[in-house]
N, CA, C, O and the ligand as a Tripos MOL2 file, in Angstrom:
@<TRIPOS>MOLECULE
protein
  297   295    75     0     0
PROTEIN
NO_CHARGES

@<TRIPOS>ATOM
      1 N           0.8460   -1.1870    0.0000 N.3       1 MET1
      2 CA          0.0000    0.0000    0.0000 C.3       1 MET1
      3 C           0.8770    1.2310    0.0000 C.2       1 MET1
      4 O           1.8990    1.2910    0.6830 O.2       1 MET1
      5 N           0.4600    2.2050   -0.7740 N.am      2 SER2
      6 CA          1.2830    3.3990   -0.9190 C.3       2 SER2
      7 C           1.1110    4.3160    0.2800 C.2       2 SER2
      8 O           0.0680    4.3180    0.9340 O.2       2 SER2
      9 N           2.1310    5.0800    0.5550 N.am      3 ALA3
     10 CA          2.0910    6.0180    1.6750 C.3       3 ALA3
     11 C           1.0730    7.1110    1.3760 C.2       3 ALA3
     12 O           1.0180    7.6180    0.2550 O.2       3 ALA3
     13 N           0.2690    7.4750    2.3680 N.am      4 PRO4
     14 CA         -0.7200    8.5230    2.1530 C.3       4 PRO4
     15 C          -0.0490    9.8780    1.9480 C.2       4 PRO4
     16 O           0.9760   10.1870    2.5560 O.2       4 PRO4
     17 N          -0.6510   10.6640    1.0840 N.am      5 VAL5
     18 CA         -0.1350   12.0120    0.8490 C.3       5 VAL5
     19 C          -1.2630   13.0200    1.0030 C.2       5 VAL5
     20 O          -2.4430   12.6870    0.8930 O.2       5 VAL5
     21 N          -0.8710   14.2430    1.2560 N.am      6 CYS6
     22 CA         -1.8160   15.3470    1.3590 C.3       6 CYS6
     23 C          -2.4560   15.5860   -0.0070 C.2       6 CYS6
     24 O          -1.7520   15.6920   -1.0110 O.2       6 CYS6
     25 N          -3.7900   15.6710   -0.0480 N.am      7 VAL7
     26 CA         -4.4760   15.8500   -1.3330 C.3       7 VAL7
     27 C          -4.2710   17.2530   -1.8900 C.2       7 VAL7
     28 O          -4.5100   17.5110   -3.0700 O.2       7 VAL7
     29 N          -3.8280   18.1470   -1.0250 N.am      8 LYS8
     30 CA         -3.6700   19.5240   -1.4890 C.3       8 LYS8
     31 C          -2.2620   19.8000   -2.0050 C.2       8 LYS8
     32 O          -2.0860   20.3200   -3.1070 O.2       8 LYS8
     33 N          -1.2620   19.4480   -1.1990 N.am      9 CYS9
     34 CA          0.1100   19.7810   -1.5890 C.3       9 CYS9
     35 C           0.9050   18.5670   -2.0410 C.2       9 CYS9
     36 O           1.9990   18.7100   -2.5870 O.2       9 CYS9
     37 N           0.3630   17.3670   -1.8160 N.am     10 GLY10
     38 CA          1.0530   16.1660   -2.2590 C.3      10 GLY10
     39 C           2.1730   15.7180   -1.3540 C.2      10 GLY10
     40 O           2.8680   14.7490   -1.6600 O.2      10 GLY10
     41 N           2.3610   16.4070   -0.2400 N.am     11 GLY11
     42 CA          3.4040   16.0290    0.7020 C.3      11 GLY11
     43 C           2.9560   14.8540    1.5480 C.2      11 GLY11
     44 O           1.7650   14.5510    1.6070 O.2      11 GLY11
     45 N           3.8920   14.1900    2.2030 N.am     12 PRO12
     46 CA          3.5430   13.0520    3.0590 C.3      12 PRO12
     47 C           2.7340   13.5050    4.2660 C.2      12 PRO12
     48 O           2.9530   14.5930    4.7980 O.2      12 PRO12
     49 N           1.8060   12.6700    4.6890 N.am     13 VAL13
     50 CA          1.0360   12.9560    5.8970 C.3      13 VAL13
     51 C           1.3500   11.9110    6.9520 C.2      13 VAL13
     52 O           1.5430   10.7350    6.6440 O.2      13 VAL13
     53 N           1.3960   12.3510    8.1870 N.am     14 THR14
     54 CA          1.6760   11.4470    9.2930 C.3      14 THR14
     55 C           0.3760   10.8040    9.7780 C.2      14 THR14
     56 O          -0.7170   11.2060    9.3820 O.2      14 THR14
     57 N           0.5170    9.8100   10.6330 N.am     15 ALA15
     58 CA         -0.6590    9.1630   11.2230 C.3      15 ALA15
     59 C          -1.5060   10.1830   11.9840 C.2      15 ALA15
     60 O          -2.7350   10.1220   11.9630 O.2      15 ALA15
     61 N          -0.8400   11.1110   12.6500 N.am     16 ASP16
     62 CA         -1.5700   12.1490   13.3810 C.3      16 ASP16
     63 C          -2.3690   13.0370   12.4320 C.2      16 ASP16
     64 O          -3.5050   13.4100   12.7240 O.2      16 ASP16
     65 N          -1.7680   13.3690   11.3020 N.am     17 GLU17
     66 CA         -2.4590   14.2330   10.3390 C.3      17 GLU17
     67 C          -3.6650   13.5190    9.7370 C.2      17 GLU17
     68 O          -4.7080   14.1320    9.5090 O.2      17 GLU17
     69 N          -3.5160   12.2400    9.4850 N.am     18 ILE18
     70 CA         -4.6540   11.4500    9.0020 C.3      18 ILE18
     71 C          -5.7630   11.4530   10.0530 C.2      18 ILE18
     72 O          -6.9350   11.6560    9.7380 O.2      18 ILE18
     73 N          -5.3750   11.2260   11.2950 N.am     19 ALA19
     74 CA         -6.3590   11.1480   12.3750 C.3      19 ALA19
     75 C          -7.0730   12.4810   12.5650 C.2      19 ALA19
     76 O          -8.2920   12.5150   12.7310 O.2      19 ALA19
     77 N          -6.3230   13.5740   12.5410 N.am     20 VAL20
     78 CA         -6.9590   14.8660   12.7880 C.3      20 VAL20
     79 C          -7.8070   15.2870   11.5830 C.2      20 VAL20
     80 O          -8.8090   15.9840   11.7430 O.2      20 VAL20
     81 N          -7.4130   14.8700   10.3910 N.am     21 THR21
     82 CA         -8.2490   15.1170    9.2160 C.3      21 THR21
     83 C          -9.5960   14.4310    9.3950 C.2      21 THR21
     84 O         -10.6460   15.0100    9.1150 O.2      21 THR21
     85 N          -9.5490   13.1920    9.8640 N.am     22 LYS22
     86 CA        -10.7930   12.4510   10.0780 C.3      22 LYS22
     87 C         -11.6540   13.1210   11.1350 C.2      22 LYS22
     88 O         -12.8750   13.1940   10.9940 O.2      22 LYS22
     89 N         -11.0180   13.6110   12.1950 N.am     23 ARG23
     90 CA        -11.7780   14.2500   13.2680 C.3      23 ARG23
     91 C         -12.3940   15.5740   12.8010 C.2      23 ARG23
     92 O         -13.5290   15.8980   13.1520 O.2      23 ARG23
     93 N         -11.6430   16.3190   12.0180 N.am     24 LEU24
     94 CA        -12.0790   17.6700   11.6690 C.3      24 LEU24
     95 C         -12.9600   17.7060   10.4270 C.2      24 LEU24
     96 O         -13.8030   18.5930   10.2980 O.2      24 LEU24
     97 N         -12.7810   16.7700    9.5230 N.am     25 ILE25
     98 CA        -13.5080   16.8130    8.2580 C.3      25 ILE25
     99 C         -14.5780   15.7240    8.2170 C.2      25 ILE25
    100 O         -15.7730   16.0170    8.1670 O.2      25 ILE25
    101 N         -14.1440   14.4770    8.2400 N.am     26 ASN26
    102 CA        -15.0960   13.3830    8.0960 C.3      26 ASN26
    103 C         -14.3820   12.1000    8.4830 C.2      26 ASN26
    104 O         -13.3010   11.8000    7.9760 O.2      26 ASN26
    105 N         -14.9860   11.3570    9.3710 N.am     27 ARG27
    106 CA        -14.3330   10.1410    9.8580 C.3      27 ARG27
    107 C         -14.0660    9.1550    8.7370 C.2      27 ARG27
    108 O         -13.1270    8.3630    8.8190 O.2      27 ARG27
    109 N         -14.8750    9.1930    7.6970 N.am     28 GLY28
    110 CA        -14.7050    8.2370    6.6100 C.3      28 GLY28
    111 C         -13.8960    8.7520    5.4370 C.2      28 GLY28
    112 O         -13.7670    8.0740    4.4170 O.2      28 GLY28
    113 N         -13.3500    9.9520    5.5810 N.am     29 THR29
    114 CA        -12.6500   10.5330    4.4420 C.3      29 THR29
    115 C         -11.3830    9.7560    4.1020 C.2      29 THR29
    116 O         -10.7090    9.2040    4.9710 O.2      29 THR29
    117 N         -11.0920    9.7370    2.8260 N.am     30 THR30
    118 CA         -9.7960    9.1960    2.4000 C.3      30 THR30
    119 C          -8.9550   10.2920    1.7560 C.2      30 THR30
    120 O          -7.9010   10.0250    1.1770 O.2      30 THR30
    121 N          -9.4380   11.5290    1.8650 N.am     31 ASP31
    122 CA         -8.6570   12.6870    1.4250 C.3      31 ASP31
    123 C          -7.9840   13.2700    2.6610 C.2      31 ASP31
    124 O          -8.6460   13.8430    3.5270 O.2      31 ASP31
    125 N          -6.7010   13.1250    2.7350 N.am     32 TYR32
    126 CA         -5.9800   13.5730    3.9250 C.3      32 TYR32
    127 C          -5.2170   14.8590    3.6550 C.2      32 TYR32
    128 O          -4.7780   15.1220    2.5350 O.2      32 TYR32
    129 N          -5.0710   15.6450    4.7000 N.am     33 TYR33
    130 CA         -4.3510   16.9080    4.5980 C.3      33 TYR33
    131 C          -3.2310   16.9440    5.6280 C.2      33 TYR33
    132 O          -3.3590   16.4200    6.7350 O.2      33 TYR33
    133 N          -2.1300   17.5740    5.2350 N.am     34 CYS34
    134 CA         -1.0730   17.8250    6.2120 C.3      34 CYS34
    135 C          -1.5080   19.0010    7.0950 C.2      34 CYS34
    136 O          -2.4800   19.6910    6.7890 O.2      34 CYS34
    137 N          -0.7830   19.2180    8.1810 N.am     35 VAL35
    138 CA         -1.1760   20.2700    9.1220 C.3      35 VAL35
    139 C          -1.2490   21.6570    8.4620 C.2      35 VAL35
    140 O          -2.2390   22.3610    8.6580 O.2      35 VAL35
    141 N          -0.2500   22.0650    7.7010 N.am     36 PRO36
    142 CA         -0.3520   23.4000    7.0810 C.3      36 PRO36
    143 C          -1.5580   23.5350    6.1520 C.2      36 PRO36
    144 O          -2.1940   24.5890    6.1110 O.2      36 PRO36
    145 N          -1.8750   22.4760    5.4070 N.am     37 CYS37
    146 CA         -3.0170   22.5410    4.4920 C.3      37 CYS37
    147 C          -4.3380   22.4820    5.2570 C.2      37 CYS37
    148 O          -5.3110   23.1170    4.8500 O.2      37 CYS37
    149 N          -4.3880   21.7330    6.3510 N.am     38 LEU38
    150 CA         -5.5840   21.7380    7.2060 C.3      38 LEU38
    151 C          -5.8140   23.1360    7.7730 C.2      38 LEU38
    152 O          -6.9440   23.6240    7.8230 O.2      38 LEU38
    153 N          -4.7350   23.7620    8.1950 N.am     39 ALA39
    154 CA         -4.8380   25.1020    8.7490 C.3      39 ALA39
    155 C          -5.3820   26.0680    7.6960 C.2      39 ALA39
    156 O          -6.2250   26.9130    7.9950 O.2      39 ALA39
    157 N          -4.8960   25.9380    6.4740 N.am     40 ALA40
    158 CA         -5.3850   26.7970    5.3960 C.3      40 ALA40
    159 C          -6.8520   26.4980    5.1010 C.2      40 ALA40
    160 O          -7.6430   27.4090    4.8590 O.2      40 ALA40
    161 N          -7.2040   25.2250    5.1230 N.am     41 TYR41
    162 CA         -8.5790   24.7900    4.8530 C.3      41 TYR41
    163 C          -9.5530   25.4230    5.8470 C.2      41 TYR41
    164 O         -10.6340   25.8780    5.4730 O.2      41 TYR41
    165 N          -9.1540   25.4430    7.1080 N.am     42 PHE42
    166 CA        -10.0340   25.9900    8.1490 C.3      42 PHE42
    167 C          -9.7300   27.4480    8.4700 C.2      42 PHE42
    168 O         -10.3610   28.0490    9.3390 O.2      42 PHE42
    169 N          -8.7540   28.0080    7.7550 N.am     43 ASP43
    170 CA         -8.3700   29.3970    7.9570 C.3      43 ASP43
    171 C          -7.9710   29.6670    9.4130 C.2      43 ASP43
    172 O          -8.3980   30.6400   10.0340 O.2      43 ASP43
    173 N          -7.1400   28.7680    9.9220 N.am     44 VAL44
    174 CA         -6.5950   28.9330   11.2720 C.3      44 VAL44
    175 C          -5.0870   28.7800   11.1940 C.2      44 VAL44
    176 O          -4.5480   28.4460   10.1390 O.2      44 VAL44
    177 N          -4.4120   29.0200   12.2930 N.am     45 ARG45
    178 CA         -2.9680   28.8370   12.3130 C.3      45 ARG45
    179 C          -2.6190   27.3640   12.5180 C.2      45 ARG45
    180 O          -3.3670   26.6330   13.1660 O.2      45 ARG45
    181 N          -1.4850   26.9270   11.9670 N.am     46 PRO46
    182 CA         -1.0850   25.5230   12.1490 C.3      46 PRO46
    183 C          -1.0340   25.1110   13.6110 C.2      46 PRO46
    184 O          -1.2960   23.9550   13.9430 O.2      46 PRO46
    185 N          -0.6990   26.0450   14.4770 N.am     47 GLU47
    186 CA         -0.6510   25.7310   15.9090 C.3      47 GLU47
    187 C          -2.0170   25.2620   16.4100 C.2      47 GLU47
    188 O          -2.1010   24.4120   17.2960 O.2      47 GLU47
    189 N          -3.0700   25.8160   15.8450 N.am     48 ALA48
    190 CA         -4.4210   25.4220   16.2570 C.3      48 ALA48
    191 C          -4.6920   23.9680   15.8850 C.2      48 ALA48
    192 O          -5.3220   23.2330   16.6450 O.2      48 ALA48
    193 N          -4.2140   23.5600   14.7120 N.am     49 ILE49
    194 CA         -4.3980   22.1700   14.2860 C.3      49 ILE49
    195 C          -3.5880   21.2380   15.1740 C.2      49 ILE49
    196 O          -4.0720   20.1930   15.6070 O.2      49 ILE49
    197 N          -2.3340   21.6380   15.4400 N.am     50 ARG50
    198 CA         -1.5090   20.8140   16.3240 C.3      50 ARG50
    199 C          -2.1450   20.7180   17.7170 C.2      50 ARG50
    200 O          -2.0590   19.6880   18.3860 O.2      50 ARG50
    201 N          -2.7760   21.8060   18.1290 N.am     51 GLY51
    202 CA         -3.4690   21.8050   19.4110 C.3      51 GLY51
    203 C          -4.6110   20.8050   19.4270 C.2      51 GLY51
    204 O          -4.8670   20.1580   20.4430 O.2      51 GLY51
    205 N          -5.3120   20.6780   18.2720 N.am     52 ARG52
    206 CA         -6.4010   19.7020   18.1970 C.3      52 ARG52
    207 C          -5.8540   18.2920   18.3270 C.2      52 ARG52
    208 O          -6.4630   17.4450   18.9810 O.2      52 ARG52
    209 N          -4.6920   18.0330   17.7000 N.am     53 ILE53
    210 CA         -4.0840   16.7030   17.7830 C.3      53 ILE53
    211 C          -3.7990   16.3760   19.2460 C.2      53 ILE53
    212 O          -4.1110   15.2820   19.7170 O.2      53 ILE53
    213 N          -3.2060   17.3280   19.9580 N.am     54 VAL54
    214 CA         -2.8940   17.1210   21.3730 C.3      54 VAL54
    215 C          -4.1840   16.8910   22.1560 C.2      54 VAL54
    216 O          -4.2630   16.0040   23.0060 O.2      54 VAL54
    217 N          -5.1900   17.7060   21.8520 N.am     55 HIS55
    218 CA         -6.4680   17.6300   22.5530 C.3      55 HIS55
    219 C          -7.1410   16.2660   22.3530 C.2      55 HIS55
    220 O          -7.5800   15.6320   23.3130 O.2      55 HIS55
    221 N          -7.2130   15.8340   21.1140 N.am     56 TYR56
    222 CA         -7.8890   14.5640   20.8280 C.3      56 TYR56
    223 C          -7.1350   13.3880   21.4410 C.2      56 TYR56
    224 O          -7.7340   12.4340   21.9360 O.2      56 TYR56
    225 N          -5.7910   13.4820   21.3940 N.am     57 ARG57
    226 CA         -5.0330   12.3950   21.9990 C.3      57 ARG57
    227 C          -5.2570   12.3620   23.5140 C.2      57 ARG57
    228 O          -5.3940   11.2960   24.1140 O.2      57 ARG57
    229 N          -5.2920   13.5500   24.1110 N.am     58 ALA58
    230 CA         -5.5100   13.6340   25.5580 C.3      58 ALA58
    231 C          -6.8760   13.0680   25.9360 C.2      58 ALA58
    232 O          -7.0530   12.5140   27.0210 O.2      58 ALA58
    233 N          -7.8450   13.2170   25.0210 N.am     59 MET59
    234 CA         -9.1850   12.6780   25.2610 C.3      59 MET59
    235 C          -9.2090   11.1610   25.1170 C.2      59 MET59
    236 O         -10.1920   10.5120   25.4770 O.2      59 MET59
    237 N          -8.1260   10.6000   24.5890 N.am     60 GLY60
    238 CA         -8.0740    9.1600   24.3980 C.3      60 GLY60
    239 C          -8.7360    8.7050   23.1130 C.2      60 GLY60
    240 O          -9.1450    7.5500   22.9960 O.2      60 GLY60
    241 N          -8.8420    9.6110   22.1460 N.am     61 CYS61
    242 CA         -9.4400    9.2590   20.8550 C.3      61 CYS61
    243 C          -8.6720    8.1000   20.2330 C.2      61 CYS61
    244 O          -7.4460    8.1350   20.1270 O.2      61 CYS61
    245 N          -9.4040    7.0830   19.8270 N.am     62 THR62
    246 CA         -8.7580    5.8760   19.3270 C.3      62 THR62
    247 C          -8.1210    6.0650   17.9570 C.2      62 THR62
    248 O          -7.3380    5.2250   17.5140 O.2      62 THR62
    249 N          -8.4580    7.1760   17.2780 N.am     63 LEU63
    250 CA         -7.8150    7.4280   15.9910 C.3      63 LEU63
    251 C          -6.3420    7.7790   16.1670 C.2      63 LEU63
    252 O          -5.5350    7.6430   15.2470 O.2      63 LEU63
    253 N          -6.0180    8.2320   17.3700 N.am     64 PHE64
    254 CA         -4.6560    8.7020   17.6150 C.3      64 PHE64
    255 C          -3.8630    7.6630   18.3980 C.2      64 PHE64
    256 O          -4.2170    7.2940   19.5180 O.2      64 PHE64
    257 N          -2.8010    7.2120   17.7880 N.am     65 ALA65
    258 CA         -1.9330    6.2750   18.4930 C.3      65 ALA65
    259 C          -1.1880    7.0190   19.5860 C.2      65 ALA65
    260 O          -0.8090    8.1760   19.4070 O.2      65 ALA65
    261 N          -0.9800    6.3620   20.7110 N.am     66 PRO66
    262 CA         -0.1640    6.9980   21.7540 C.3      66 PRO66
    263 C           1.2180    7.3140   21.1990 C.2      66 PRO66
    264 O           1.8490    6.4830   20.5470 O.2      66 PRO66
    265 N           1.6640    8.5080   21.4660 N.am     67 GLU67
    266 CA          2.9390    8.9570   20.9080 C.3      67 GLU67
    267 C           3.9900    8.9510   21.9900 C.2      67 GLU67
    268 O           3.7840    9.5020   23.0710 O.2      67 GLU67
    269 N           5.1270    8.3230   21.7010 N.am     68 GLU68
    270 CA          6.1850    8.2870   22.6970 C.3      68 GLU68
    271 C           7.1120    9.4660   22.5560 C.2      68 GLU68
    272 O           7.5710   10.0410   23.5430 O.2      68 GLU68
    273 N           7.3870    9.8270   21.2960 N.am     69 GLU69
    274 CA          8.3240   10.9350   21.1170 C.3      69 GLU69
    275 C           7.6230   12.2570   21.3950 C.2      69 GLU69
    276 O           6.4920   12.4810   20.9630 O.2      69 GLU69
    277 N           8.3030   13.1120   22.1120 N.am     70 GLU70
    278 CA          7.7450   14.4030   22.4760 C.3      70 GLU70
    279 C           8.3870   15.4750   21.6190 C.2      70 GLU70
    280 O           9.5970   15.4620   21.3950 O.2      70 GLU70
    281 N           7.5830   16.3910   21.1470 N.am     71 THR71
    282 CA          8.1540   17.5320   20.4490 C.3      71 THR71
    283 C           8.3660   18.6280   21.4750 C.2      71 THR71
    284 O           7.4430   19.0090   22.1940 O.2      71 THR71
    285 N           9.5550   19.1180   21.5350 N.am     72 ALA72
    286 CA          9.9200   20.0750   22.5630 C.3      72 ALA72
    287 C           9.6550   21.4990   22.0960 C.2      72 ALA72
    288 O          10.5520   22.3410   22.0880 O.2      72 ALA72
    289 N           8.4300   21.7510   21.7150 N.am     73 ASP73
    290 CA          8.0760   23.1290   21.3320 C.3      73 ASP73
    291 C           7.9820   24.0080   22.5580 C.2      73 ASP73
    292 O           7.4990   23.5900   23.6100 O.2      73 ASP73
    293 N           8.4410   25.2030   22.4080 N.am     74 GLN74
    294 CA          8.3760   26.1300   23.5480 C.3      74 GLN74
    295 C           7.0390   26.8260   23.5690 C.2      74 GLN74
    296 O           6.7840   27.6460   24.4500 O.2      74 GLN74
    297 ZN         -0.5380   19.6680    2.4130 Zn       75 ZN75
@<TRIPOS>BOND
     1     1     2 1
     2     2     3 1
     3     3     4 2
     4     3     5 am
     5     5     6 1
     6     6     7 1
     7     7     8 2
     8     7     9 am
     9     9    10 1
    10    10    11 1
    11    11    12 2
    12    11    13 am
    13    13    14 1
    14    14    15 1
    15    15    16 2
    16    15    17 am
    17    17    18 1
    18    18    19 1
    19    19    20 2
    20    19    21 am
    21    21    22 1
    22    22    23 1
    23    23    24 2
    24    23    25 am
    25    25    26 1
    26    26    27 1
    27    27    28 2
    28    27    29 am
    29    29    30 1
    30    30    31 1
    31    31    32 2
    32    31    33 am
    33    33    34 1
    34    34    35 1
    35    35    36 2
    36    35    37 am
    37    37    38 1
    38    38    39 1
    39    39    40 2
    40    39    41 am
    41    41    42 1
    42    42    43 1
    43    43    44 2
    44    43    45 am
    45    45    46 1
    46    46    47 1
    47    47    48 2
    48    47    49 am
    49    49    50 1
    50    50    51 1
    51    51    52 2
    52    51    53 am
    53    53    54 1
    54    54    55 1
    55    55    56 2
    56    55    57 am
    57    57    58 1
    58    58    59 1
    59    59    60 2
    60    59    61 am
    61    61    62 1
    62    62    63 1
    63    63    64 2
    64    63    65 am
    65    65    66 1
    66    66    67 1
    67    67    68 2
    68    67    69 am
    69    69    70 1
    70    70    71 1
    71    71    72 2
    72    71    73 am
    73    73    74 1
    74    74    75 1
    75    75    76 2
    76    75    77 am
    77    77    78 1
    78    78    79 1
    79    79    80 2
    80    79    81 am
    81    81    82 1
    82    82    83 1
    83    83    84 2
    84    83    85 am
    85    85    86 1
    86    86    87 1
    87    87    88 2
    88    87    89 am
    89    89    90 1
    90    90    91 1
    91    91    92 2
    92    91    93 am
    93    93    94 1
    94    94    95 1
    95    95    96 2
    96    95    97 am
    97    97    98 1
    98    98    99 1
    99    99   100 2
   100    99   101 am
   101   101   102 1
   102   102   103 1
   103   103   104 2
   104   103   105 am
   105   105   106 1
   106   106   107 1
   107   107   108 2
   108   107   109 am
   109   109   110 1
   110   110   111 1
   111   111   112 2
   112   111   113 am
   113   113   114 1
   114   114   115 1
   115   115   116 2
   116   115   117 am
   117   117   118 1
   118   118   119 1
   119   119   120 2
   120   119   121 am
   121   121   122 1
   122   122   123 1
   123   123   124 2
   124   123   125 am
   125   125   126 1
   126   126   127 1
   127   127   128 2
   128   127   129 am
   129   129   130 1
   130   130   131 1
   131   131   132 2
   132   131   133 am
   133   133   134 1
   134   134   135 1
   135   135   136 2
   136   135   137 am
   137   137   138 1
   138   138   139 1
   139   139   140 2
   140   139   141 am
   141   141   142 1
   142   142   143 1
   143   143   144 2
   144   143   145 am
   145   145   146 1
   146   146   147 1
   147   147   148 2
   148   147   149 am
   149   149   150 1
   150   150   151 1
   151   151   152 2
   152   151   153 am
   153   153   154 1
   154   154   155 1
   155   155   156 2
   156   155   157 am
   157   157   158 1
   158   158   159 1
   159   159   160 2
   160   159   161 am
   161   161   162 1
   162   162   163 1
   163   163   164 2
   164   163   165 am
   165   165   166 1
   166   166   167 1
   167   167   168 2
   168   167   169 am
   169   169   170 1
   170   170   171 1
   171   171   172 2
   172   171   173 am
   173   173   174 1
   174   174   175 1
   175   175   176 2
   176   175   177 am
   177   177   178 1
   178   178   179 1
   179   179   180 2
   180   179   181 am
   181   181   182 1
   182   182   183 1
   183   183   184 2
   184   183   185 am
   185   185   186 1
   186   186   187 1
   187   187   188 2
   188   187   189 am
   189   189   190 1
   190   190   191 1
   191   191   192 2
   192   191   193 am
   193   193   194 1
   194   194   195 1
   195   195   196 2
   196   195   197 am
   197   197   198 1
   198   198   199 1
   199   199   200 2
   200   199   201 am
   201   201   202 1
   202   202   203 1
   203   203   204 2
   204   203   205 am
   205   205   206 1
   206   206   207 1
   207   207   208 2
   208   207   209 am
   209   209   210 1
   210   210   211 1
   211   211   212 2
   212   211   213 am
   213   213   214 1
   214   214   215 1
   215   215   216 2
   216   215   217 am
   217   217   218 1
   218   218   219 1
   219   219   220 2
   220   219   221 am
   221   221   222 1
   222   222   223 1
   223   223   224 2
   224   223   225 am
   225   225   226 1
   226   226   227 1
   227   227   228 2
   228   227   229 am
   229   229   230 1
   230   230   231 1
   231   231   232 2
   232   231   233 am
   233   233   234 1
   234   234   235 1
   235   235   236 2
   236   235   237 am
   237   237   238 1
   238   238   239 1
   239   239   240 2
   240   239   241 am
   241   241   242 1
   242   242   243 1
   243   243   244 2
   244   243   245 am
   245   245   246 1
   246   246   247 1
   247   247   248 2
   248   247   249 am
   249   249   250 1
   250   250   251 1
   251   251   252 2
   252   251   253 am
   253   253   254 1
   254   254   255 1
   255   255   256 2
   256   255   257 am
   257   257   258 1
   258   258   259 1
   259   259   260 2
   260   259   261 am
   261   261   262 1
   262   262   263 1
   263   263   264 2
   264   263   265 am
   265   265   266 1
   266   266   267 1
   267   267   268 2
   268   267   269 am
   269   269   270 1
   270   270   271 1
   271   271   272 2
   272   271   273 am
   273   273   274 1
   274   274   275 1
   275   275   276 2
   276   275   277 am
   277   277   278 1
   278   278   279 1
   279   279   280 2
   280   279   281 am
   281   281   282 1
   282   282   283 1
   283   283   284 2
   284   283   285 am
   285   285   286 1
   286   286   287 1
   287   287   288 2
   288   287   289 am
   289   289   290 1
   290   290   291 1
   291   291   292 2
   292   291   293 am
   293   293   294 1
   294   294   295 1
   295   295   296 2
@<TRIPOS>SUBSTRUCTURE
     1 MET1         2 RESIDUE 1 A MET
     2 SER2         6 RESIDUE 1 A SER
     3 ALA3        10 RESIDUE 1 A ALA
     4 PRO4        14 RESIDUE 1 A PRO
     5 VAL5        18 RESIDUE 1 A VAL
     6 CYS6        22 RESIDUE 1 A CYS
     7 VAL7        26 RESIDUE 1 A VAL
     8 LYS8        30 RESIDUE 1 A LYS
     9 CYS9        34 RESIDUE 1 A CYS
    10 GLY10       38 RESIDUE 1 A GLY
    11 GLY11       42 RESIDUE 1 A GLY
    12 PRO12       46 RESIDUE 1 A PRO
    13 VAL13       50 RESIDUE 1 A VAL
    14 THR14       54 RESIDUE 1 A THR
    15 ALA15       58 RESIDUE 1 A ALA
    16 ASP16       62 RESIDUE 1 A ASP
    17 GLU17       66 RESIDUE 1 A GLU
    18 ILE18       70 RESIDUE 1 A ILE
    19 ALA19       74 RESIDUE 1 A ALA
    20 VAL20       78 RESIDUE 1 A VAL
    21 THR21       82 RESIDUE 1 A THR
    22 LYS22       86 RESIDUE 1 A LYS
    23 ARG23       90 RESIDUE 1 A ARG
    24 LEU24       94 RESIDUE 1 A LEU
    25 ILE25       98 RESIDUE 1 A ILE
    26 ASN26      102 RESIDUE 1 A ASN
    27 ARG27      106 RESIDUE 1 A ARG
    28 GLY28      110 RESIDUE 1 A GLY
    29 THR29      114 RESIDUE 1 A THR
    30 THR30      118 RESIDUE 1 A THR
    31 ASP31      122 RESIDUE 1 A ASP
    32 TYR32      126 RESIDUE 1 A TYR
    33 TYR33      130 RESIDUE 1 A TYR
    34 CYS34      134 RESIDUE 1 A CYS
    35 VAL35      138 RESIDUE 1 A VAL
    36 PRO36      142 RESIDUE 1 A PRO
    37 CYS37      146 RESIDUE 1 A CYS
    38 LEU38      150 RESIDUE 1 A LEU
    39 ALA39      154 RESIDUE 1 A ALA
    40 ALA40      158 RESIDUE 1 A ALA
    41 TYR41      162 RESIDUE 1 A TYR
    42 PHE42      166 RESIDUE 1 A PHE
    43 ASP43      170 RESIDUE 1 A ASP
    44 VAL44      174 RESIDUE 1 A VAL
    45 ARG45      178 RESIDUE 1 A ARG
    46 PRO46      182 RESIDUE 1 A PRO
    47 GLU47      186 RESIDUE 1 A GLU
    48 ALA48      190 RESIDUE 1 A ALA
    49 ILE49      194 RESIDUE 1 A ILE
    50 ARG50      198 RESIDUE 1 A ARG
    51 GLY51      202 RESIDUE 1 A GLY
    52 ARG52      206 RESIDUE 1 A ARG
    53 ILE53      210 RESIDUE 1 A ILE
    54 VAL54      214 RESIDUE 1 A VAL
    55 HIS55      218 RESIDUE 1 A HIS
    56 TYR56      222 RESIDUE 1 A TYR
    57 ARG57      226 RESIDUE 1 A ARG
    58 ALA58      230 RESIDUE 1 A ALA
    59 MET59      234 RESIDUE 1 A MET
    60 GLY60      238 RESIDUE 1 A GLY
    61 CYS61      242 RESIDUE 1 A CYS
    62 THR62      246 RESIDUE 1 A THR
    63 LEU63      250 RESIDUE 1 A LEU
    64 PHE64      254 RESIDUE 1 A PHE
    65 ALA65      258 RESIDUE 1 A ALA
    66 PRO66      262 RESIDUE 1 A PRO
    67 GLU67      266 RESIDUE 1 A GLU
    68 GLU68      270 RESIDUE 1 A GLU
    69 GLU69      274 RESIDUE 1 A GLU
    70 GLU70      278 RESIDUE 1 A GLU
    71 THR71      282 RESIDUE 1 A THR
    72 ALA72      286 RESIDUE 1 A ALA
    73 ASP73      290 RESIDUE 1 A ASP
    74 GLN74      294 RESIDUE 1 A GLN
    75 ZN75       297 GROUP 0 **** ****
């Protein structure tokens, strides 16, 4: 199976980006967006999309795999 890509920019999408696309757009969608393109789609800042990923994971959403690596954003 081929690696999923963003339908807008064609760049690779991560599992988190797939999951947040499903949460924000449609659970059954197969059109995935990377974070910058999701932000453009909803006319918000990328930080807002990343915040949703953190939020949904914290809620225990099953679409989001538990992440071990931490991003050390300030
Ligand atoms: Zn994109």
